[in-house]
C-alpha positions in Angstrom: 0.0 0.0 0.0 1.3 3.5 -0.9 2.2 5.5 2.2 0.5 8.8 1.3 -0.9 10.7 -1.7 -0.3 14.4 -1.9 -2.4 16.3 -4.4 -1.6 19.9 -5.2 -3.3 22.7 -7.0 -1.1 24.2 -9.7 -1.6 28.0 -10.3 0.0 30.0 -7.4 0.7 26.7 -5.6 2.9 24.4 -7.6 3.9 27.4 -9.7 4.3 31.1 -8.9 2.0 32.4 -11.6 -1.5 32.0 -12.8 -1.0 30.2 -16.1 -4.0 31.8 -17.8 -2.6 35.2 -17.0 0.6 34.4 -18.9 -1.6 33.5 -21.9 -3.7 36.6 -21.5 -0.6 38.8 -21.4 0.4 37.4 -24.8 -3.1 37.9 -26.1 -3.4 41.4 -24.8 -6.3 40.7 -22.3 -4.3 40.5 -19.1 -6.3 43.2 -17.2 -9.6 41.6 -17.9 -8.4 38.1 -17.1 -6.6 39.0 -13.9 -9.7 40.7 -12.5 -11.9 37.6 -13.3 -9.3 35.3 -11.8 -9.1 37.2 -8.6 -12.8 37.1 -8.1 -13.0 33.4 -9.0 -10.3 32.4 -6.6 -12.0 34.4 -3.8 -15.2 32.4 -4.4 -17.1 35.4 -5.8 -17.6 33.8 -9.3 -18.5 30.3 -10.5 -15.1 28.8 -11.6 -16.4 27.1 -14.8 -18.1 30.2 -16.0 -15.1 32.3 -15.2 -12.9 29.9 -17.2 -15.2 30.3 -20.2 -15.0 34.1 -20.0 -11.2 34.1 -19.6 -10.4 31.6 -22.3 -12.7 33.5 -24.7 -10.2 36.4 -24.5 -7.5 34.2 -25.9 -9.2 33.6 -29.3 -6.8 33.9 -32.2 -3.6 33.4 -30.1 -1.0 31.5 -32.1 -0.5 28.1 -30.6 3.2 28.4 -31.3 3.4 30.8 -28.3 2.3 28.0 -25.9 5.8 26.5 -25.7 7.4 29.8 -25.0 4.8 30.7 -22.4 5.3 27.3 -20.6 9.1 28.0 -20.5 8.3 31.2 -18.5 6.6 29.3 -15.7 8.4 29.5 -12.4 8.1 26.5 -10.0 7.4 27.4 -6.4 10.4 27.1 -4.0 10.7 23.7 -2.5 8.8 21.8 -5.2 11.7 19.4 -6.0 12.4 18.7 -2.4 8.7 18.0 -1.8 8.4 15.5 -4.7 11.7 13.8 -3.8 10.8 13.5 -0.1 7.4 12.0 -0.8 8.8 9.6 -3.3 11.5 8.5 -0.9 8.8 7.7 1.6 7.0 5.5 -1.0 4.3 8.1 -1.5 2.8 9.6 -4.6 2.5 13.2 -5.8 -0.2 14.5 -8.2 -1.5 17.8 -9.4 -4.9 18.9 -10.6 -5.3 22.2 -12.3 -7.9 24.7 -13.5 -5.1 25.7 -15.9 -4.0 23.9 -19.1 -2.2 20.7 -20.1 -0.4 22.6 -22.8 1.5 24.6 -20.2 1.6 22.1 -17.4 2.8 18.9 -19.1 6.5 19.7 -19.6 6.9 20.6 -15.9 4.9 17.6 -14.6 7.1 15.3 -16.7 10.3 17.0 -15.5 9.2 16.8 -11.9 8.3 13.1 -12.2 4.8 13.6 -10.9 2.7 10.4 -10.6 -0.5 11.9 -12.1 -1.7 15.2 -13.4 -4.8 16.7 -14.9 -5.8 20.0 -16.4 -8.0 21.6 -19.0 -7.2 21.4 -22.7 -7.3 24.4 -25.0 -9.1 24.0 -28.4 -6.7 24.7 -31.3 -7.8 24.9 -34.9 -5.5 25.8 -37.8 -2.7 26.6 -35.4 -4.7 29.2 -33.3 -6.6 29.1 -30.1 -10.4 29.2 -30.7 -11.2 30.8 -27.3 -12.7 27.5 -26.1 -11.6 24.4 -24.2 -11.8 20.8 -25.2 -13.4 18.2 -22.9 -14.7 18.6 -19.4 -13.8 21.6 -17.3 -11.6 21.0 -14.3 -13.6 22.8 -11.7 -14.0 22.2 -7.9 -16.0 19.0 -8.4 -13.5 17.6 -10.9 -10.6 18.3 -8.5 -12.3 16.3 -5.8 -13.0 13.5 -8.2 -9.4 13.4 -9.3 -8.2 13.1 -5.6 -10.6 10.2 -5.0 -9.7 8.5 -8.3 -6.0 8.7 -7.7 -6.4 7.5 -4.1 -8.1 4.4 -5.5 -5.5 4.0 -8.3 -2.6 4.2 -5.9 -4.3 2.2 -3.1 -4.2 5.0 -0.6 -7.1 5.3 1.9 -8.6 8.8 1.9 -7.4 9.5 5.5 -3.8 9.2 4.1 -4.4 11.8 1.4 -3.2 15.4 1.5 -4.7 18.2 -0.5 -2.8 21.5 -1.0 -4.5 24.6 -2.5 -5.0 28.3 -2.4 -8.3 29.1 -4.1 -12.1 28.5 -3.7 -12.0 25.9 -6.4 -9.7 23.8 -4.2 -12.1 23.5 -1.3 -14.0 20.4 -2.4 -10.9 18.3 -2.8 -9.5 19.7 0.4 -12.7 18.7 2.2 -12.4 15.2 0.9 -8.7 14.7 1.8 -7.5 13.4 5.1 -5.4 16.6 5.6 -6.1 19.9 3.9 -3.3 22.6 3.7 -3.9 26.2 2.7 -0.8 27.4 0.9 -0.4 31.1 0.8 -4.1 31.0 0.3 -7.2 33.3 0.0 -9.0 34.0 3.4 -11.9 31.7 2.5 -9.5 28.8 2.1 -7.4 29.6 5.2 -10.6 29.5 7.3 -11.6 26.0 6.2 -8.2 24.3 6.0 -6.8 22.0 8.6 -3.5 23.7 8.4 -2.2 27.1 7.0 1.3 27.5 5.5 1.8 31.2 4.8 5.4 30.9 3.6 5.9 30.1 -0.1 8.1 27.0 0.4 6.5 23.7 -0.5 9.3 21.7 1.2 7.7 22.8 4.5 5.0 20.2 3.8 7.6 17.5 4.5 7.9 18.6 8.1 4.1 18.6 8.5 4.0 14.9 7.3 6.9 13.9 9.6 9.2 13.4 6.7 11.7 16.1 7.7 12.9 17.3 11.1 
């Protein structure tokens, strides 16, 4: 049996930025998208609807820009130590994101994550259409992913850890055995089992007794 499953949010948790804002900056819609993102993460807007509105502003963006934008992503301090420490303890690390596979996948592969899931951008004739493909990764989908991976890796729910910062992380955090608010919005801090204000993911290892 796997010792523990740690599932992280991506934007502003695994990484320092909001991925869609990097895309919006390239598309010239950053101010609009940043305002919607802020309200969605604070729980003021339905996430799925906010995603539709934000992605619509990306219509026409050349898909060739995706690789360059992914290369600009900065991993949060302590990510490598966290993944290594969990793996050394025979645990699994996964991420589930309201962002996009096109930006996440290279980093997930390089980190050696055990599972990862995100939205997919629709691309036609080399340009973004302003829509996504497939089901939206919203709060319910994040919870479902945590439960699915717990079953896949044979980890009882009480041995799962969910780490997030926004309102769309609350359902998976509620389902997990331990919920950690990481540099999070006030709504998330209020409901989490534990609050970590410092942006260093390696501190999770001490919480789990894997580092002195």
